[in-house]
mmCIF file as gemmi writes it, N, C-alpha and C atoms, coordinates in Angstrom:
data_model
loop_
_atom_site.group_PDB
_atom_site.id
_atom_site.type_symbol
_atom_site.label_atom_id
_atom_site.label_alt_id
_atom_site.label_comp_id
_atom_site.label_asym_id
_atom_site.label_entity_id
_atom_site.label_seq_id
_atom_site.pdbx_PDB_ins_code
_atom_site.Cartn_x
_atom_site.Cartn_y
_atom_site.Cartn_z
_atom_site.occupancy
_atom_site.B_iso_or_equiv
_atom_site.pdbx_formal_charge
_atom_site.auth_seq_id
_atom_site.auth_asym_id
_atom_site.pdbx_PDB_model_num
ATOM 1 N N . MET Axp A 1 ? -8.892 2.511 -10.569 1 0 ? 1 A 1
ATOM 2 C CA . MET Axp A 1 ? -8.187 3.445 -9.702 1 0 ? 1 A 1
ATOM 3 C C . MET Axp A 1 ? -6.784 2.942 -9.436 1 0 ? 1 A 1
ATOM 4 N N . LYS Axp A 2 ? -5.817 3.793 -9.664 1 0 ? 2 A 1
ATOM 5 C CA . LYS Axp A 2 ? -4.435 3.404 -9.424 1 0 ? 2 A 1
ATOM 6 C C . LYS Axp A 2 ? -3.872 4.183 -8.247 1 0 ? 2 A 1
ATOM 7 N N . LEU Axp A 3 ? -3.133 3.483 -7.413 1 0 ? 3 A 1
ATOM 8 C CA . LEU Axp A 3 ? -2.531 4.117 -6.243 1 0 ? 3 A 1
ATOM 9 C C . LEU Axp A 3 ? -1.023 3.998 -6.321 1 0 ? 3 A 1
ATOM 10 N N . LYS Axp A 4 ? -0.344 5.125 -6.235 1 0 ? 4 A 1
ATOM 11 C CA . LYS Axp A 4 ? 1.108 5.117 -6.265 1 0 ? 4 A 1
ATOM 12 C C . LYS Axp A 4 ? 1.642 5.4 -4.868 1 0 ? 4 A 1
ATOM 13 N N . ILE Axp A 5 ? 2.509 4.521 -4.391 1 0 ? 5 A 1
ATOM 14 C CA . ILE Axp A 5 ? 3.075 4.682 -3.059 1 0 ? 5 A 1
ATOM 15 C C . ILE Axp A 5 ? 4.585 4.837 -3.17 1 0 ? 5 A 1
ATOM 16 N N . LYS Axp A 6 ? 5.096 5.903 -2.578 1 0 ? 6 A 1
ATOM 17 C CA . LYS Axp A 6 ? 6.537 6.096 -2.563 1 0 ? 6 A 1
ATOM 18 C C . LYS Axp A 6 ? 7.028 5.948 -1.134 1 0 ? 6 A 1
ATOM 19 N N . THR Axp A 7 ? 7.828 4.924 -0.897 1 0 ? 7 A 1
ATOM 20 C CA . THR Axp A 7 ? 8.327 4.663 0.443 1 0 ? 7 A 1
ATOM 21 C C . THR Axp A 7 ? 9.556 5.515 0.722 1 0 ? 7 A 1
ATOM 22 N N . PRO Axp A 8 ? 9.906 5.683 1.995 1 0 ? 8 A 1
ATOM 23 C CA . PRO Axp A 8 ? 11.052 6.526 2.373 1 0 ? 8 A 1
ATOM 24 C C . PRO Axp A 8 ? 12.356 6.16 1.666 1 0 ? 8 A 1
ATOM 25 N N . ASN Axp A 9 ? 12.542 4.894 1.33 1 0 ? 9 A 1
ATOM 26 C CA . ASN Axp A 9 ? 13.776 4.483 0.665 1 0 ? 9 A 1
ATOM 27 C C . ASN Axp A 9 ? 13.736 4.727 -0.832 1 0 ? 9 A 1
ATOM 28 N N . GLY Axp A 10 ? 12.637 5.318 -1.306 1 0 ? 10 A 1
ATOM 29 C CA . GLY Axp A 10 ? 12.535 5.685 -2.71 1 0 ? 10 A 1
ATOM 30 C C . GLY Axp A 10 ? 11.942 4.599 -3.596 1 0 ? 10 A 1
ATOM 31 N N . PHE Axp A 11 ? 11.61 3.456 -3.001 1 0 ? 11 A 1
ATOM 32 C CA . PHE Axp A 11 ? 11.01 2.377 -3.782 1 0 ? 11 A 1
ATOM 33 C C . PHE Axp A 11 ? 9.554 2.708 -4.066 1 0 ? 11 A 1
ATOM 34 N N . LYS Axp A 12 ? 9.169 2.618 -5.322 1 0 ? 12 A 1
ATOM 35 C CA . LYS Axp A 12 ? 7.809 2.987 -5.7 1 0 ? 12 A 1
ATOM 36 C C . LYS Axp A 12 ? 6.948 1.752 -5.916 1 0 ? 12 A 1
ATOM 37 N N . LEU Axp A 13 ? 5.764 1.795 -5.361 1 0 ? 13 A 1
ATOM 38 C CA . LEU Axp A 13 ? 4.812 0.714 -5.55 1 0 ? 13 A 1
ATOM 39 C C . LEU Axp A 13 ? 3.622 1.233 -6.334 1 0 ? 13 A 1
ATOM 40 N N . LYS Axp A 14 ? 3.261 0.504 -7.373 1 0 ? 14 A 1
ATOM 41 C CA . LYS Axp A 14 ? 2.075 0.879 -8.137 1 0 ? 14 A 1
ATOM 42 C C . LYS Axp A 14 ? 1.038 -0.217 -7.952 1 0 ? 14 A 1
ATOM 43 N N . LEU Axp A 15 ? -0.074 0.165 -7.353 1 0 ? 15 A 1
ATOM 44 C CA . LEU Axp A 15 ? -1.105 -0.811 -7.07 1 0 ? 15 A 1
ATOM 45 C C . LEU Axp A 15 ? -2.373 -0.483 -7.839 1 0 ? 15 A 1
ATOM 46 N N . CYS Axp A 16 ? -2.914 -1.492 -8.479 1 0 ? 16 A 1
ATOM 47 C CA . CYS Axp A 16 ? -4.188 -1.315 -9.152 1 0 ? 16 A 1
ATOM 48 C C . CYS Axp A 16 ? -5.256 -1.898 -8.236 1 0 ? 16 A 1
ATOM 49 N N . ILE Axp A 17 ? -6.12 -1.044 -7.727 1 0 ? 17 A 1
ATOM 50 C CA . ILE Axp A 17 ? -7.058 -1.45 -6.691 1 0 ? 17 A 1
ATOM 51 C C . ILE Axp A 17 ? -8.435 -1.766 -7.267 1 0 ? 17 A 1
ATOM 52 N N . PHE Axp A 18 ? -8.922 -2.945 -6.917 1 0 ? 18 A 1
ATOM 53 C CA . PHE Axp A 18 ? -10.264 -3.354 -7.285 1 0 ? 18 A 1
ATOM 54 C C . PHE Axp A 18 ? -11.084 -3.478 -6.006 1 0 ? 18 A 1
ATOM 55 N N . PRO Axp A 19 ? -12.405 -3.304 -6.102 1 0 ? 19 A 1
ATOM 56 C CA . PRO Axp A 19 ? -13.28 -3.33 -4.915 1 0 ? 19 A 1
ATOM 57 C C . PRO Axp A 19 ? -13.053 -4.535 -4.011 1 0 ? 19 A 1
ATOM 58 N N . GLU Axp A 20 ? -12.838 -5.702 -4.594 1 0 ? 20 A 1
ATOM 59 C CA . GLU Axp A 20 ? -12.679 -6.911 -3.792 1 0 ? 20 A 1
ATOM 60 C C . GLU Axp A 20 ? -11.334 -6.976 -3.085 1 0 ? 20 A 1
ATOM 61 N N . LEU Axp A 21 ? -10.413 -6.066 -3.45 1 0 ? 21 A 1
ATOM 62 C CA . LEU Axp A 21 ? -9.086 -6.096 -2.85 1 0 ? 21 A 1
ATOM 63 C C . LEU Axp A 21 ? -8.864 -4.977 -1.84 1 0 ? 21 A 1
ATOM 64 N N . ILE Axp A 22 ? -9.855 -4.098 -1.691 1 0 ? 22 A 1
ATOM 65 C CA . ILE Axp A 22 ? -9.683 -2.937 -0.811 1 0 ? 22 A 1
ATOM 66 C C . ILE Axp A 22 ? -9.356 -3.358 0.619 1 0 ? 22 A 1
ATOM 67 N N . SER Axp A 23 ? -10.056 -4.361 1.117 1 0 ? 23 A 1
ATOM 68 C CA . SER Axp A 23 ? -9.817 -4.794 2.49 1 0 ? 23 A 1
ATOM 69 C C . SER Axp A 23 ? -8.421 -5.391 2.635 1 0 ? 23 A 1
ATOM 70 N N . THR Axp A 24 ? -7.985 -6.14 1.62 1 0 ? 24 A 1
ATOM 71 C CA . THR Axp A 24 ? -6.656 -6.742 1.645 1 0 ? 24 A 1
ATOM 72 C C . THR Axp A 24 ? -5.581 -5.674 1.618 1 0 ? 24 A 1
ATOM 73 N N . ILE Axp A 25 ? -5.752 -4.676 0.755 1 0 ? 25 A 1
ATOM 74 C CA . ILE Axp A 25 ? -4.805 -3.565 0.679 1 0 ? 25 A 1
ATOM 75 C C . ILE Axp A 25 ? -4.783 -2.804 1.998 1 0 ? 25 A 1
ATOM 76 N N . GLY Axp A 26 ? -5.955 -2.635 2.599 1 0 ? 26 A 1
ATOM 77 C CA . GLY Axp A 26 ? -6.046 -1.95 3.883 1 0 ? 26 A 1
ATOM 78 C C . GLY Axp A 26 ? -5.231 -2.654 4.953 1 0 ? 26 A 1
ATOM 79 N N . LEU Axp A 27 ? -5.328 -3.982 4.986 1 0 ? 27 A 1
ATOM 80 C CA . LEU Axp A 27 ? -4.559 -4.756 5.954 1 0 ? 27 A 1
ATOM 81 C C . LEU Axp A 27 ? -3.073 -4.662 5.666 1 0 ? 27 A 1
ATOM 82 N N . LEU Axp A 28 ? -2.707 -4.65 4.387 1 0 ? 28 A 1
ATOM 83 C CA . LEU Axp A 28 ? -1.306 -4.532 4.001 1 0 ? 28 A 1
ATOM 84 C C . LEU Axp A 28 ? -0.741 -3.191 4.439 1 0 ? 28 A 1
ATOM 85 N N . VAL Axp A 29 ? -1.494 -2.119 4.188 1 0 ? 29 A 1
ATOM 86 C CA . VAL Axp A 29 ? -1.065 -0.779 4.594 1 0 ? 29 A 1
ATOM 87 C C . VAL Axp A 29 ? -0.926 -0.696 6.108 1 0 ? 29 A 1
ATOM 88 N N . LEU Axp A 30 ? -1.871 -1.293 6.817 1 0 ? 30 A 1
ATOM 89 C CA . LEU Axp A 30 ? -1.807 -1.302 8.276 1 0 ? 30 A 1
ATOM 90 C C . LEU Axp A 30 ? -0.563 -2.049 8.75 1 0 ? 30 A 1
ATOM 91 N N . TYR Axp A 31 ? -0.282 -3.191 8.127 1 0 ? 31 A 1
ATOM 92 C CA . TYR Axp A 31 ? 0.903 -3.968 8.473 1 0 ? 31 A 1
ATOM 93 C C . TYR Axp A 31 ? 2.174 -3.167 8.232 1 0 ? 31 A 1
ATOM 94 N N . LEU Axp A 32 ? 2.255 -2.508 7.084 1 0 ? 32 A 1
ATOM 95 C CA . LEU Axp A 32 ? 3.429 -1.693 6.763 1 0 ? 32 A 1
ATOM 96 C C . LEU Axp A 32 ? 3.572 -0.538 7.74 1 0 ? 32 A 1
ATOM 97 N N . HIS Axp A 33 ? 2.454 0.052 8.127 1 0 ? 33 A 1
ATOM 98 C CA . HIS Axp A 33 ? 2.483 1.16 9.081 1 0 ? 33 A 1
ATOM 99 C C . HIS Axp A 33 ? 2.998 0.681 10.436 1 0 ? 33 A 1
ATOM 100 N N . LEU Axp A 34 ? 2.519 -0.484 10.861 1 0 ? 34 A 1
ATOM 101 C CA . LEU Axp A 34 ? 2.961 -1.038 12.139 1 0 ? 34 A 1
ATOM 102 C C . LEU Axp A 34 ? 4.424 -1.45 12.078 1 0 ? 34 A 1
ATOM 103 N N . ALA Axp A 35 ? 4.879 -1.824 10.885 1 0 ? 35 A 1
ATOM 104 C CA . ALA Axp A 35 ? 6.271 -2.217 10.699 1 0 ? 35 A 1
ATOM 105 C C . ALA Axp A 35 ? 7.182 -0.998 10.629 1 0 ? 35 A 1
ATOM 106 N N . GLY Axp A 36 ? 6.584 0.186 10.55 1 0 ? 36 A 1
ATOM 107 C CA . GLY Axp A 36 ? 7.368 1.413 10.549 1 0 ? 36 A 1
ATOM 108 C C . GLY Axp A 36 ? 7.892 1.798 9.182 1 0 ? 36 A 1
ATOM 109 N N . LEU Axp A 37 ? 7.306 1.22 8.129 1 0 ? 37 A 1
ATOM 110 C CA . LEU Axp A 37 ? 7.785 1.524 6.779 1 0 ? 37 A 1
ATOM 111 C C . LEU Axp A 37 ? 7.143 2.784 6.228 1 0 ? 37 A 1
ATOM 112 N N . ILE Axp A 38 ? 5.92 3.061 6.692 1 0 ? 38 A 1
ATOM 113 C CA . ILE Axp A 38 ? 5.24 4.267 6.214 1 0 ? 38 A 1
ATOM 114 C C . ILE Axp A 38 ? 4.628 5.011 7.391 1 0 ? 38 A 1
């Protein structure tokens, strides 16, 4: 499963998600959300 994220500044992130990384990605997304990036 591939996840494409486009941030407000136009920078694109392509993440390849594996089951063992879902929790880590979740924390990263939460951190970015709290930082006001997304």
